[in-house]
C-alpha positions as CSV (number, residue, x, y, z in Angstrom):
1,M,-9.3,6.1,18.2
2,A,-8.5,3.6,15.4
3,Q,-9.5,4.5,11.9
4,V,-10.5,2.7,8.7
5,R,-9.2,4.2,5.5
6,V,-10.6,3.0,2.2
7,G,-9.5,3.7,-1.3
8,I,-8.0,2.3,-4.6
9,S,-4.7,1.0,-5.8
10,G,-3.6,3.5,-8.3
11,W,-5.8,6.1,-10.0
12,R,-4.6,6.6,-13.6
13,Y,-6.6,4.1,-15.7
14,P,-7.8,5.1,-19.2
15,P,-11.0,2.9,-19.0
16,W,-12.1,4.8,-16.0
17,R,-12.4,8.0,-18.0
18,G,-16.0,8.8,-18.8
19,V,-17.2,6.2,-16.3
20,F,-15.8,7.1,-12.9
21,Y,-14.0,10.2,-14.0
22,P,-16.4,12.7,-15.7
23,K,-16.0,13.3,-19.4
24,G,-13.7,16.3,-20.0
25,L,-11.9,16.0,-16.6
26,V,-8.2,16.6,-17.4
27,Q,-5.8,13.8,-16.5
28,R,-3.8,16.0,-14.0
29,R,-7.0,16.3,-11.9
30,E,-7.8,12.7,-11.6
31,L,-6.0,12.1,-8.3
32,E,-7.8,15.2,-6.8
33,Y,-11.2,13.9,-8.0
34,A,-10.6,10.4,-6.6
35,A,-9.2,11.7,-3.3
36,E,-12.3,13.8,-2.7
37,R,-14.4,10.6,-2.6
38,M,-12.0,8.3,-0.5
39,S,-9.8,8.5,2.5
40,S,-6.7,6.9,1.1
41,I,-5.0,5.8,-2.1
42,E,-2.2,3.4,-2.8
43,I,0.6,4.8,-5.0
44,N,1.6,1.9,-7.3
45,G,3.8,3.7,-9.8
46,S,6.5,3.4,-7.2
47,F,6.4,-0.3,-7.8
48,Y,7.5,-0.1,-11.4
49,S,10.1,2.6,-11.2
50,L,11.8,5.1,-9.0
51,Q,9.8,8.3,-8.8
52,R,11.0,11.9,-8.0
53,P,10.4,14.1,-4.9
54,E,8.4,16.6,-7.0
55,R,6.0,13.9,-8.0
56,Y,5.4,12.8,-4.4
57,R,5.1,16.4,-3.3
58,S,2.6,17.1,-6.1
59,W,0.5,14.0,-5.1
60,A,0.4,15.2,-1.5
61,E,-0.7,18.7,-2.6
62,Q,-3.5,17.3,-4.7
63,T,-5.1,15.5,-1.7
64,P,-7.1,16.7,1.3
65,D,-5.4,17.7,4.5
66,D,-6.3,14.5,6.4
67,F,-5.6,12.1,3.5
68,V,-3.1,9.2,3.6
69,L,-1.1,7.8,0.7
70,A,0.3,4.3,1.0
71,V,3.3,3.6,-1.1
72,K,4.1,0.3,-2.9
73,G,7.7,-0.7,-2.6
74,G,9.8,-1.2,-5.7
75,R,9.7,-4.5,-7.6
76,F,13.5,-4.3,-8.1
77,I,13.7,-5.1,-4.4
78,T,10.9,-7.7,-4.2
79,H,10.8,-9.3,-7.6
80,M,14.3,-8.9,-9.0
81,K,16.5,-9.0,-6.0
82,K,14.0,-11.1,-4.1
83,L,14.8,-9.2,-0.9
84,G,18.5,-10.2,-0.9
85,D,21.3,-7.7,-0.8
86,V,18.9,-4.8,-1.0
87,E,20.3,-2.1,1.4
88,T,21.3,0.2,-1.5
89,P,18.2,-0.4,-3.6
90,L,16.1,0.3,-0.4
91,A,18.1,3.5,0.1
92,N,17.4,4.5,-3.5
93,F,13.7,3.8,-3.1
94,L,13.6,6.0,0.0
95,A,15.7,8.7,-1.5
96,S,13.5,8.9,-4.6
97,G,11.0,11.1,-2.8
98,V,8.8,9.0,-0.4
99,L,9.5,11.4,2.4
100,A,8.1,14.3,0.4
101,L,4.6,13.0,1.4
102,G,5.2,14.4,4.9
103,P,2.3,13.7,7.3
104,K,0.4,12.0,4.5
105,L,2.8,9.0,4.2
106,G,0.9,5.9,5.0
107,P,2.2,2.3,5.2
108,V,4.7,1.0,2.7
109,L,3.5,-2.1,0.9
110,W,6.0,-4.9,-0.1
111,Q,4.4,-7.4,-2.5
112,L,6.3,-10.6,-3.0
113,P,6.2,-12.6,-6.3
114,P,4.4,-16.0,-6.3
115,T,7.7,-17.8,-6.7
116,L,9.2,-16.5,-3.5
117,G,8.4,-18.8,-0.6
118,F,8.8,-18.4,3.2
119,D,12.5,-18.1,4.1
120,A,12.9,-16.9,7.7
121,E,16.5,-15.9,7.3
122,R,15.9,-13.9,4.2
123,L,12.9,-12.1,5.6
124,T,14.6,-11.4,8.9
125,A,17.5,-9.7,7.1
126,F,15.0,-7.6,5.1
127,F,12.8,-6.7,8.1
128,D,15.9,-5.6,10.0
129,L,16.7,-3.1,7.2
130,L,13.3,-1.5,7.1
131,P,13.2,2.0,8.7
132,R,10.5,2.4,11.4
133,T,10.6,6.2,11.5
134,T,10.9,8.9,8.9
135,S,14.2,10.0,10.5
136,A,15.6,6.5,10.1
137,A,14.3,6.5,6.5
138,A,16.1,9.7,5.8
139,D,19.3,8.3,7.3
140,L,19.1,5.3,5.0
141,A,18.2,7.4,2.0
142,G,21.5,9.2,2.4
143,A,23.2,5.9,1.4
144,H,21.7,6.0,-2.1
145,D,23.9,5.4,-5.1
146,A,24.1,7.1,-8.6
147,K,20.7,5.6,-9.6
148,V,19.3,8.6,-7.7
149,A,21.2,11.7,-8.6
150,D,22.2,13.9,-5.6
151,D,20.2,16.8,-6.9
152,Q,17.1,14.6,-7.2
153,A,17.4,12.8,-3.8
154,L,15.4,13.6,-0.7
155,T,17.4,12.6,2.3
156,R,15.7,14.7,5.0
157,A,12.4,14.3,6.8
158,D,10.3,17.3,7.8
159,A,9.5,15.6,11.2
160,D,10.0,12.3,12.9
161,R,7.0,10.1,12.4
162,P,6.4,6.3,12.6
163,V,6.7,4.3,9.3
164,R,4.6,1.2,9.0
165,H,5.3,-1.7,6.7
166,A,3.0,-4.4,5.2
167,L,3.9,-7.6,3.3
168,E,1.7,-9.2,0.7
169,V,2.6,-12.8,0.0
170,R,1.6,-15.1,-2.8
171,H,3.2,-18.5,-1.9
172,D,1.5,-21.3,0.0
173,S,4.5,-21.7,2.3
174,F,3.4,-18.6,4.1
175,R,0.5,-20.5,5.6
176,A,2.9,-21.9,8.1
177,P,2.4,-20.6,11.6
178,E,6.1,-19.6,11.7
179,A,5.5,-17.1,8.9
180,A,2.9,-15.1,10.9
181,A,5.0,-15.4,14.0
182,L,8.0,-13.8,12.3
183,L,6.0,-10.9,10.9
184,R,4.5,-10.4,14.4
185,E,7.9,-10.4,15.9
186,H,9.0,-7.6,13.5
187,D,5.7,-5.7,13.6
188,V,5.0,-6.1,9.9
189,A,1.4,-6.4,8.8
190,L,0.6,-9.6,6.8
191,V,-1.7,-8.3,4.0
192,V,-5.2,-9.7,3.9
193,A,-5.4,-10.3,0.1
194,D,-8.6,-11.4,-1.7
195,T,-7.4,-12.7,-5.0
196,A,-10.3,-14.8,-6.3
197,G,-8.7,-17.9,-4.8
198,K,-5.5,-17.6,-6.9
199,W,-3.1,-16.9,-4.0
200,P,-3.3,-17.6,-0.3
201,Y,-6.0,-15.8,1.7
202,L,-4.5,-15.1,5.2
203,E,-6.2,-13.1,8.0
204,E,-3.5,-13.2,10.7
205,V,-3.1,-9.9,12.5
206,T,0.6,-9.5,12.9
207,A,1.0,-5.7,13.6
208,D,-0.8,-2.8,15.2
209,F,-2.7,-2.2,12.0
210,V,-4.5,-4.2,9.2
211,Y,-3.8,-3.9,5.5
212,V,-6.3,-5.2,3.1
213,R,-6.1,-5.5,-0.8
214,L,-9.2,-6.5,-2.6
215,H,-8.3,-7.8,-6.1
216,G,-11.7,-9.3,-7.0
217,A,-13.8,-11.9,-5.3
218,E,-14.5,-14.1,-8.3
219,E,-12.3,-12.9,-11.2
220,L,-8.9,-11.5,-10.5
221,Y,-8.7,-7.7,-11.1
222,A,-12.0,-7.8,-12.9
223,S,-15.0,-8.8,-10.8
224,G,-16.8,-6.3,-8.6
225,Y,-18.0,-6.9,-5.0
226,T,-21.7,-7.6,-4.3
227,D,-23.7,-5.7,-1.7
228,E,-23.5,-8.7,0.5
229,A,-19.7,-8.9,0.1
230,L,-19.3,-5.2,0.9
231,D,-21.5,-5.7,4.0
232,D,-19.3,-8.5,5.1
233,W,-16.1,-6.5,4.6
234,A,-17.6,-3.5,6.5
235,A,-18.4,-5.8,9.5
236,R,-14.9,-7.3,9.5
237,L,-13.2,-3.9,9.3
238,A,-15.4,-2.4,12.0
239,A,-14.5,-5.3,14.3
240,W,-10.7,-4.7,13.7
241,R,-11.2,-1.0,14.3
242,D,-13.1,-1.7,17.5
243,D,-10.2,-3.8,18.6
244,G,-8.0,-0.7,18.3
245,L,-6.4,-1.6,14.9
246,D,-6.1,1.1,12.2
247,C,-7.2,-0.4,8.8
248,Y,-6.1,0.4,5.3
249,V,-8.2,-1.0,2.5
250,Y,-7.5,-0.8,-1.3
251,F,-9.6,-2.1,-4.1
252,D,-7.5,-3.4,-7.0
253,N,-10.3,-4.7,-9.2
254,D,-9.7,-2.0,-11.8
255,M,-10.1,-3.7,-15.2
256,K,-13.9,-3.1,-15.4
257,V,-14.0,0.1,-13.4
258,H,-15.3,-1.6,-10.2
259,A,-12.6,-0.5,-7.9
260,P,-13.7,3.2,-7.2
261,F,-17.4,2.4,-6.9
262,D,-16.7,-0.6,-4.6
263,A,-14.5,1.7,-2.5
264,M,-17.2,4.3,-2.2
265,G,-19.8,1.6,-1.4
266,L,-17.6,0.3,1.4
267,I,-17.1,3.8,2.8
268,E,-20.9,4.4,2.8
269,R,-21.4,1.2,4.9
270,L,-18.7,2.1,7.4
271,E,-20.1,5.6,7.8
272,A,-23.5,4.2,8.3
273,G,-22.2,2.3,11.2
């Protein structure tokens, strides 16, 4: 049966302390606290820099048994290299410890910069590189270079599991039907991104799952979601789930501490049916 998993994008935000996180809660227990109230969290530190296997392993250990952690792909691949000539950077990213999440590894999110438009040839080359199983990811991780030291690299998977990929786009050229068709051909989910109207809102289903990022309905990263808006999202997600699509939803409206409360509000609505 398809599932809807709801959570937040990242969890370490100083303004949340004393508001969402109780006063006195030590920082090292913030992930544990958030994970007890949600069903998934998006790791975003991996976007900014390569992590280490022990960090991924620790994050997995701090979350419940049935929890899922999505992983945001590195900006070196998406923003600096712009998806071109990225086989080694992709190997480095995978070798940095992603596989240490084991059965808790969720989809890998690739967020494109607003300046990168639709280029079928570039995207096809990138999609062809993406591993679709943890065994394939381990094989590619073995091609890492010196940016990931051999004694810090994880190039083995504990089991062979599917790996899903999602693409968040921010350029109007992705409105073209050819863009969704290409993602569908490669079984890559086109992210449904609510960005307060700043970037394209696209709702095409292009894979066997749906990936949603809620950055704020009225003010990017800042505004919360009203009861009516959460009702609407719950209905949409339930419809996708009933169509057999797993759904992953992450609130990224973190500036004014709306994200965790909006996530819990959405979870309540989905559980209420």
